[in-house]
Each structure stands twice: as C-alpha cells, then as structure tokens.
N, C-alpha and C positions, 0 to 999 in steps of 0.2 A: 570079615569086612576090615579093610585097612583104616587105620587111624587117619584123621584129616591132617594135612600139613598146615601148620600155622606160621605165618610170616608177620613179624612186627616191623613195619617200615622204619620206625625210628631207630631200631637197632641196626638195620641194614645201612642206613645213612651214617650212623655213628661209626660204623666199621670202615667207612670210606668206599664202600662198594658202589658200583653203578647200579642204581635201583632197577632200571629197565632190564639190564642184562641179567641181574640176579632173579628178577621175577620170571623172565622168559626161561631161564635155566630151571627154575623151580617148576614151572608149568610143564616143561618138557619131561621132567622126571616123575610126574605124577603117575601112579600105577592105575590100571583100569579100575574104574569104580571109586577112585580115591577123591575126596573133597579137598578143597583149599579154603583156608580162612585167612583173610588179610586184615590186619589192624592198622589203620592209618588216620592221620588228621585231615585227610582230604579224600575226595571221591575219586577212586582210581578208574576213571571213565575209559581210557584206552585198554586197560586190562579187562574191564567188563565186556567191552566190545569184542576183544580177542577171544575171551572165554565163551561168550554166546555163540560165536562162529564155530567154536569147537564142540558145541552141544551141551554146555553147562547151564544150569538154572542159577540165577543170581538173586540173593536176598541181601538186604542191608539193614543194619540196626545202629542207631546213634546211641553211644554210651558216653555222655559228657562231651568232651572234645574229640573223642575217638569214634571213627566210623568202622564198624565191623562188617566186612563184606564176605559173604559165604558163597562159594561156588560149588554146586553139587552136580555131578554128572547125571544126565538124563539117560534113559535106557538106550537111546540111539546115539549117545556120545561115542565118537570114534575111539577105538583102542589103538595102541601103538602099531598093531598089525593092519589096521584099516586106515584109509585116508579119509579125511573130513570131506564131505560133499562140497564141491565148489559151485556156489550159486552166483558168485561175483564175477564180473568181467576181468579178464587178465589185465595186469598193469603193463600194457604195451602200447606203443605209439611213438610218434616223434617226440623228442625230449627237449625241454627248456630247463636250463640250470639256473638256480638262484642261490648264491652264497650268503647266508645270514649270520655267519660267524662274526663274533666281535661286536654284535649289536646288543643294545639293552632292551629287555622286554618293555612294552609290548611290540616294539618295532619289527622283530622277525615274523610274528604272527600277522601283523598288519601288512607287511610287504608280501608275504605269501598269499594271503587272501586277495590282495589287489592284483597280483600277478595271475592268480587262478582265474580271476574275472576276465583278464585280458586275453589269455591264450584260447585258441579255438577248441571246441569239443573234440575229443580223441587225442589230445596232447597229454603227455606225462610231464608234470612239473616235478623236477628233482631239486629238493632243497637240502642244503647242508647247514645244520645248526650246531651250536656249541653243546647242546644236550638234547635229549628226547623232548620234543615240544608237546608236553602233556595236554595243555589247554587247546592247542591247535588240533590235536588228534580227536579230542572230544567234539570240537566244532565240525571237523570232517565227518565224524560219525553222524552227528545231528543233520548235516547237509547231505548225507548219503554219497560221499565221494569215496571210492575205494582207494586204499593206500597200503603201502608196506613200509615198515621201518627197519633200518639196519643200523644197529649200534656199532660204533667204531671203537677200535682199541683205545683211542684217546678220550673216550666218553662222549665224543660228539655223535651226531646221528645224521644219517641220510634218510630222507623220507621221499618216496616216489608216490605221487598223487595223480590219479587218472581223472581228467576232467571229462565226466560222462554226461553232463547236462548243462 
C-alpha cells in the first residue's frame, strides 16, 4: 500500500507556487490506491468536488485553525489506465466571455453570477480571473453548474461554466 501524499497549503503558498496548479499536478501524480491529505486554513471545496468526481471518499477534521482533508480512493476510483465515468454534460455551447481581471473581490464573483443569470440555458460563460476563483467554484458546485478550470501561465484562470438550468 502506498504512503499517502501530504500537502501543506501554507508551505505551497510560501514557495510562491500557484496553489491550483500545484494541487492538480499532485492529484494527477497519485498512484492507483494512493490517498491524499491536505492541510489548510480553509475548506478546499473545488478540490473536494474534483476528487469526488474522480471517485475519492472525503473526510475532514478540524485541528485548531487547520482543516485536514483526507481523500481516499474508493474501489471504483479510476486508475491512470481507465477513464473516470462522465456523468456530467459536456461544457459545450455558444460562448459569452467575461473578463474579470483587475477587479477587487467580491466583484468578480458577483459579476459572474449576475451574467450567469442573464445568459440562456445551454450557453457557456467563459470568465477570465486574476486567479482561480475558489469561492465561485464552491458556489457553482452547490448550484450544480458544470465547469472546467484552466490555470494560465501567469497564475490567472479561465473558467468555462455551462448554464444547464
């Protein structure tokens, strides 16, 4: 059995690394059956959503100011040789672009949610933010909007959101 991979978010940030890129690289390097433990001062909701889609069971424990989130693969978790089952609709459709760069929070999230209300069902709202919009992704998960996130070399992020309801 493989030792779990442990990521301390504080040290990743201190190193000046892009947290989202580092986490996705770490997740993609997990061996079949290997667990991931993340120690952070916030709830990593987008990562939780991503890992559940990949077939991992999630548990959390609060230890003072630190939240320890453990991701354990289930028996039906995909291995690198198998593809995760796709139950979500593809993120395809006519696109509307919204540039949120240079704005101060919470304005990017407010603008995105307002625009998402305006566009018709079946539209893909493509946003460009200065960074990965962690709180927005949590809201999208709660509201069951499918999305995909693409970290950019300059640490900005492009998020494609399908308005499905």
